[in-house]
C-alpha positions, -999 to +999 in steps of 0.1 A: +440-235+318+425-269+335+395-282+330+369-288+358+366-320+350+398-337+362+399-377+367+415-364+398+386-350+414+362-373+397+373-401+422+375-377+456+340-390+458+349-424+471+365-411+501+334-394+516+311-419+536+280-401+545+263-431+560+286-422+588+282-385+588+241-387+584+245-402+620+251-368+637+240-344+618+231-312+640+194-322+649+184-281+634+189-296+605+162-316+604+138-298+626+140-261+621+140-238+588+176-238+573+192-206+576+207-206+542+181-200+513+177-221+474+195-196+455+198-194+415+205-168+394+187-137+383+168-132+355+166-163+339+139-190+333+131-210+362+121-239+348+137-243+311+169-258+301+202-243+312+241-250+326+243-225+361+277-222+385+277-211+418+303-198+437+319-183+472+353-176+486+360-177+524+386-173+543+401-195+570+427-188+598+431-225+598+429-260+582+399-271+600+396-308+611+357-316+612+337-287+586+302-306+575+274-288+548+242-302+539+235-294+496+210-301+471+199-287+443+168-288+413+179-311+389+215-324+396+248-301+409+282-311+410+301-298+444+338-285+443+358-271+471+389-257+458+391-274+426+381-309+435+348-327+430+330-331+466+302-347+457+278-347+433+237-353+441+211-351+452+199-387+452+166-386+432+134-382+446+103-362+444+095-329+460+082-342+491+108-362+506+135-338+485+173-356+492+199-331+499+237-351+508+258-344+543+299-340+531+326-332+555+348-312+532+372-307+561+402-327+538+395-302+506+395-268+530+431-252+537+442-220+560+437-193+544+410-186+511+391-212+499+366-216+473+331-236+471+318-239+439+288-256+424+280-266+387+235-272+389+223-281+354+181-278+352+174-298+322+142-287+319+111-304+291+144-325+280+156-339+319+151-378+326+117-393+330+131-402+366+136-368+375+108-346+393+116-313+393+105-276+413+127-253+393+159-244+390+178-244+420+207-250+447+209-251+484+237-254+510+236-253+546+264-252+573+258-278+596+266-257+628+274-219+636+310-228+622+297-237+591+272-215+585+301-191+568+290-206+534+252-211+540+239-201+500+221-165+497+233-134+475+268-132+488+270-162+466+281-152+427+261-167+401+261-174+368+247-189+338+268-209+311+256-199+276+275-225+259+257-258+265+224-269+244+206-297+242+201-328+219+177-348+220+165-388+212+182-416+201+179-415+164+153-442+162+122-442+174+114-459+207+103-450+238+139-432+255+133-408+282+170-409+297+176-372+293+195-355+267+230-351+251+248-318+248+258-299+226+287-275+239+307-249+222+341-246+240+343-216+225+320-201+252+322-219+283+337-212+310+371-223+328+391-229+358+360-213+379+365-234+400+396-226+412+406-200+437+423-178+419+394-167+396+383-141+391+339-139+396+336-101+395+314-105+368+293-126+381+263-120+397+247-118+435+228-151+435+188-147+437+173-161+468+141-180+465+130-196+499+143-208+533+158-246+531+131-263+550+132-297+562+101-323+555+078-319+582+079-278+596+049-261+594+054-241+567+075-264+546+065-267+513+081-272+475+109-290+485+107-310+515+139-318+523+152-348+539+185-366+544+197-382+521+205-425+530+229-434+498+262-431+499+279-411+469+279-433+439+314-449+430+340-437+404+364-454+390+389-447+363+379-471+329+398-468+300+385-481+265+396-511+251+402-507+217+396-485+186+377-506+159+375-481+129+393-452+118+387-435+094+410-398+080+439-406+107+465-432+119+457-443+150+491-447+171+496-481+190+479-489+221+450-465+216+428-454+235+435-483+258+468-463+273+465-422+276+482-416+238+478-384+217+461-387+184+462-355+155+434-355+134+449-334+104+438-299+092+402-296+065+400-340+074+368-356+081+373-385+102+359-412+121+369-436+150+344-469+169+354-472+200+350-502+218+346-509+256+344-545+251+319-546+273+283-528+284+291-495+310+275-466+325+302-439+327+312-402+327+331-397+294+357-376+287+377-363+257+414-337+266+418-314+233+441-294+220+441-267+192+417-278+165+399-240+163+358-248+151+365-284+148+333-299+151+330-338+176+299-353+175+299-386+202+271-414+194+271-441+225+257-475+214+247-502+233+256-526+204+257-524+161+221-519+148+199-523+108+168-509+105+142-535+093+120-501+077+092-506+114+111-478+128+101-494+165+117-528+152+156-521+153+177-554+146+209-569+165+232-586+152+258-605+173+266-577+196+309-583+183+303-576+147+305-542+136+308-544+099+276-532+075+255-522+109+245-488+120+255-472+147+232-453+165+220-437+195+224-406+225+244-377+209+269-348+227+287-323+206+313-299+212+326-272+188+362-266+203+381-236+206+417-243+194+432-236+226+452-261+248+439-283+274+401-283+261+382-311+281+346-318+282+329-344+303+295-353+302+273-336+328+254-369+333+269-406+332+263-421+289+254-460+289+277-474+264+300-502+246+305-485+215+313-452+208+315-433+173+333-402+174+330-386+139+354-352+138+355-323+114+384-304+110+385-264+098+420-252+093+436-265+127+441-299+132+429-317+164+450-336+191+429-354+209+455-361+238+431-388+263+402-407+262+386-425+288+353-436+309+349-429+346+326-458+357+297-446+380+269-469+402+255-473+438+293-487+455+277-524+458+307-549+462+304-582+452+305-603+485+289-635+476+313-663+457+305-698+438+321-724+433+310-753+407+342-763+386+316-746+359+333-716+338+304-709+322+278-709+353+309-686+361+307-663+333+264-662+341+274-654+376+292-622+363+277-612+335+242-610+359+263-591+385+273-562+361+241-564+346+228-557+376+252-530+390+244-510+357+208-514+370+215-496+398+227-459+408+210-441+431+177-458+422+174-492+410+166-485+367+150-511+344+176-505+320+201-477+323+202-467+283+163-458+276+148-456+312+167-454+343+128-459+355+130-477+395+101-501+376+081-529+409+084-557+393+128-550+382+131-545+417+120-571+431+149-587+418+175-567+422+168-564+458+168-599+465+203-597+441+211-572+465+207-592+495+225-625+477+253-612+465+260-578+480+246-579+518+240-541+514+199-532+517+205-495+514+191-492+484+167-516+487+152-495+518+153-466+496+134-482+466+107-495+491+106-463+507+099-444+471+075-466+461+053-468+493+057-431+486+041-429+456+007-444+463-022-428+450-056-417+467-074-449+450-046-471+470-021-480+441+010-476+441+026-466+411+044-489+391+079-466+392+094-441+410+105-413+410+089-411+383+076-373+362+048-388+351+026-411+370+017-447+357+000-475+373+007-507+368-019-526+391-003-562+391+031-544+404+015-530+440+013-566+440+045-573+433+053-547+459+036-565+485+056-594+478+092-571+472+082-559+511+075-596+524+114-605+507+124-583+525+109-592+560+123-627+552+158-613+543+163-587+560+168-580+600+145-554+598+110-555+615+104-522+623+105-509+592+088-533+573+055-528+602+058-490+587+052-501+557+020-530+562-007-498+563+006-493+527-005-530+518-032-530+531-045-501+508-032-518+483-054-550+485-080-528+497-075-517+460-078-554+447-105-561+470-139-538+457-128-554+424-131-595+435-166-611+430-188-630+454-164-659+441-129-633+449-126-639+417-115-606+401-128-588+378-122-560+349-091-542+370-080-511+357-049-497+346-024-514+327-020-554+341+016-566+328+026-599+333+052-605+312+058-597+274+057-633+266+082-654+244+069-648+207+079-680+197+054-693+216+031-715+193+000-700+213-003-660+225-041-660+224-055-633+244-020-615+253-025-581+249+003-555+251+019-581+280-014-582+293-028-619+298-058-634+283-094-624+303-131-639+297-161-625+285-165-614+318-130-599+325-119-628+347-083-643+345-067-671+365-028-654+368-042-621+381-063-642+410-030-669+414-009-634+418-037-614+441-040-657+461+001-652+462-002-615+477-028-626+502-005-652+514+022-630+518+004-601+535-012-627+562+019-637+570+034-604+584+001-590+597+004-623+622+035-617+636+039-575+632+005-563+624-027-569+634-049-598+635-075-592+625-060-582+588-037-617+592-074-635+600-096-612+567-066-622+541-066-660+554-101-660+545-097-643+516-069-666+501-091-698+513-121-686+494-105-676+465-078-709+459-112-727+464-129-709+432-094-707+414-096-747+415-132-742+401-128-722+379-095-732+361-077-762+364-084-788+337-082-821+350-080-838+316-047-816+304-032-814+343-031-777+338-044-743+347-063-726+323-056-692+315-093-682+317-126-701+326-131-706+288-100-733+292-091-722+257-057-707+262-025-718+287+004-708+299+039-713+320+027-680+341-005-693+350+006-724+361+045-714+379+018-688+400-005-721+410+026-739+418+038-707+446+006-703+462+001-740+470-029-744+447-007-784+444+006-805+465+026-837+468+028-858+431+005-831+420+027-803+423+056-830+403+036-835+379+027-799+374+062-789+378+073-817+347+046-800+325+058-761+333+097-779+319+087-800+288+052-788+278+056-761+247+022-754+235+023-737+270+020-697+265+066-692+271+078-671+303+104-648+284+138-642+309+118-616+328+096-644+341+119-673+341+125-661+378+092-678+389+088-699+366+122-714+381+109-713+414+079-726+409+100-757+393+124-759+424+096-764+444+075-789+423+112-811+429+128-806+400+156-782+414+183-806+401+177-798+367+180-758+373+216-757+351+198-773+324+169-740+328+196-711+310+193-715+276+182-684+272+212-666+293+239-692+275+221-674+238+231-636+252+262-650+255+267-670+219+254-635+210+281-613+220+258-596+251+277-586+284+249-577+303+217-596+299+184-578+272+160-574+285+137-602+265+143-633+248+141-626+212+172-614+211+169-604+168+148-574+176+155-562+211+157-533+223+172-529+258+204-547+266+202-541+297+178-554+319+184-564+362+150-582+362+173-613+339+199-616+364+183-641+385+205-673+383+231-641+404+199-653+429+193-688+424+228-703+419+231-694+454+192-701+470+185-733+444+215-752+434+239-738+468+208-739+483+211-715+510+177-697+521+163-680+548+139-702+569+122-677+596+121-632+587+151-614+590+172-642+577+167-657+617+171-694+607+188-702+576+180-733+556+200-753+533+189-776+507+207-782+476+203-788+442+237-799+428+220-820+395+256-839+380+278-816+398+302-836+425+319-803+439+305-777+452+306-744+474+303-705+475+296-680+504+266-659+506+266-622+531+239-626+557+226-600+584+244-621+612+277-628+592+282-653+568+268-682+549+292-707+537+285-744+519+312-766+506+303-801+492+320-827+481+314-860+464+340-885+475+327-922+461+293-931+474+297-907+500+293-869+501+316-846+524+292-814+536+307-785+554+287-758+566+288-730+584+264-708+595+272-674+616+273-673+654+239-679+673+223-682+642+205-722+634+190-738+610+184-767+589+194-790+560+176-806+543+193-838+517+176-868+498+148-864+525+158-861+560+163-832+577+194-827+605+194-792+623+225-765+618+238-747+644+260-711+648+294-717+634+310-752+616+290-782+607+299-811+589+285-844+576+291-873+558+261-890+539 
């Protein structure tokens, strides 16, 4: 018998182009109630944990040239046509914007009998925090009358798979909300149920729940259906690199990097430690034969660990070191049935570098026929190039790209292992990486839409969305406006930005309620997260769970400065796209706030801004924002930038807020020092990390993969090569390189109108400079205080 989870089936997702299909959806699908109904399995719970199968067979006289269907489920589905996987989903959203995927399944159909089958699972109370849910359900709607033969109704057959049970937790106390593992008994599971030959006569007719309702129609409630704007996720075979430890069996040469069978003797306790060699997101597959009633435990680990007593404090050593360390984490468990060709593939992807496999056999030996992963993620392509002559820079780029990719699936993630939540603070940086490295803005648009949809009645956005439990970080609502401003500057899509301005106004209206007569904020509610701050900072006075110090009146320089920056950005967008009255209002508020900040927080004797009016604590955070807001000019900005670079008495940023710190120091005139500022990233590499860690304190760090730390993937291009937007929509391009001691550097980035490419070569005392801009896109080249006009096409200089 053949497993439903074959790698050939998984890889077929590659060939589906949803983008083209979404442009040709039958308008009735978007504007009228569907003829298809949501279905479930009769007499099963609506909201509890459960794994379900649905299938329907139809006869076709000929193989069709086109056969378009629309599919969704709650929580998740995998869709098969004639035993081949053709779609996974739905892309996560909320019930007000519930995504459906559009697929042309014609390539998988044939003349004669055809079977369409869906695996649907609801993880109930164990579901990921990012998974919003109404109840277990599945729906499939044909695009036109021809395809409606497949509409879901009670002609579909259904059954619950009782072989699955949830495995929760990661083995230590931490904030983990990324979903359960699976406990699967192969003796009870279904096999070959996606094939035409499977006998489903014992299955029950599906239970009809309700018609499918597109968002906006009169009686739409529950799932308000909208077409997904995203492509199918990438799926790619990824062999495990090496076997680091083996006990209780003899491992053949080449295992597991090559497909090689491994036999565990009967009545044996065995273990193996598999090393991917880098962190990844992958569906894990194990194919087996024999081993009746053998127990297999799979533990997925980012890194080795040792618990130091405090259950929240897990020490992580060099990620390459394994001797003497623990391997704990999310688990799956399998009980085998003794037959040939057993196969286990995880329902959802797992994040891991290491997999600890523990096996206990009974009276029959177990043969592992193959073991591998299938990488998955948003199908970003690296379309930027960097050449600096320094392999370390390329290594930092590569690790940053891997980090960004693992934190991007159907939404941006803060981290793939622990949370899989789309936070605004993280998302702003992730979107910029998408623009600079890939030139693909679909996931960024999706993020902006989701965050905009999350706004509550008070006007604030949620800090993260989708999220089953609402969380508010008030400062992240301000970063949302900054994220929108970024999109305006770097993507040619003014209409989209304009449609979001009302939401931005509501955010700023919320903050206006907490401004005092002088414009300063007082006692803003909710979590005011700024940065975790570096634990090596000499003075952490007043910092509380990532929130900045405030004085007795509830004032904070950092919050005032971020609000000032947001007013400035909102005024720019309103002036060009919105209402002049708002632009005028925001400029006036910014001018007042600027005066207040200067009088309340500036300390002339120290040459820095204090964190509060008490002037007893100082940070890189406040002074970075001061430069970015334009609080200083000329020589004063340079002096403050030098303080940021050298004054270790300032509370130090972690890897996240260095995104703003570095921009401030560049604006202050220190951009040629950029390569010197990368020690945090160099230390990550020394510690064996293959993605960037959540915070800078590597020994006591939770997450090994946080894309908010991948800012060098922006700054190698924006700062070092100097390629930046000079007008909304990237309609004008600024080239202002900061090469430091480099004498040769080149690279390119994707641009809405094509590609921007630069090459800098020092020849004696002169520089040979080549700058290629997209046709019909002009700009300016800034070099040592002089300005040169650039035209579309090739521009060359010898300076």
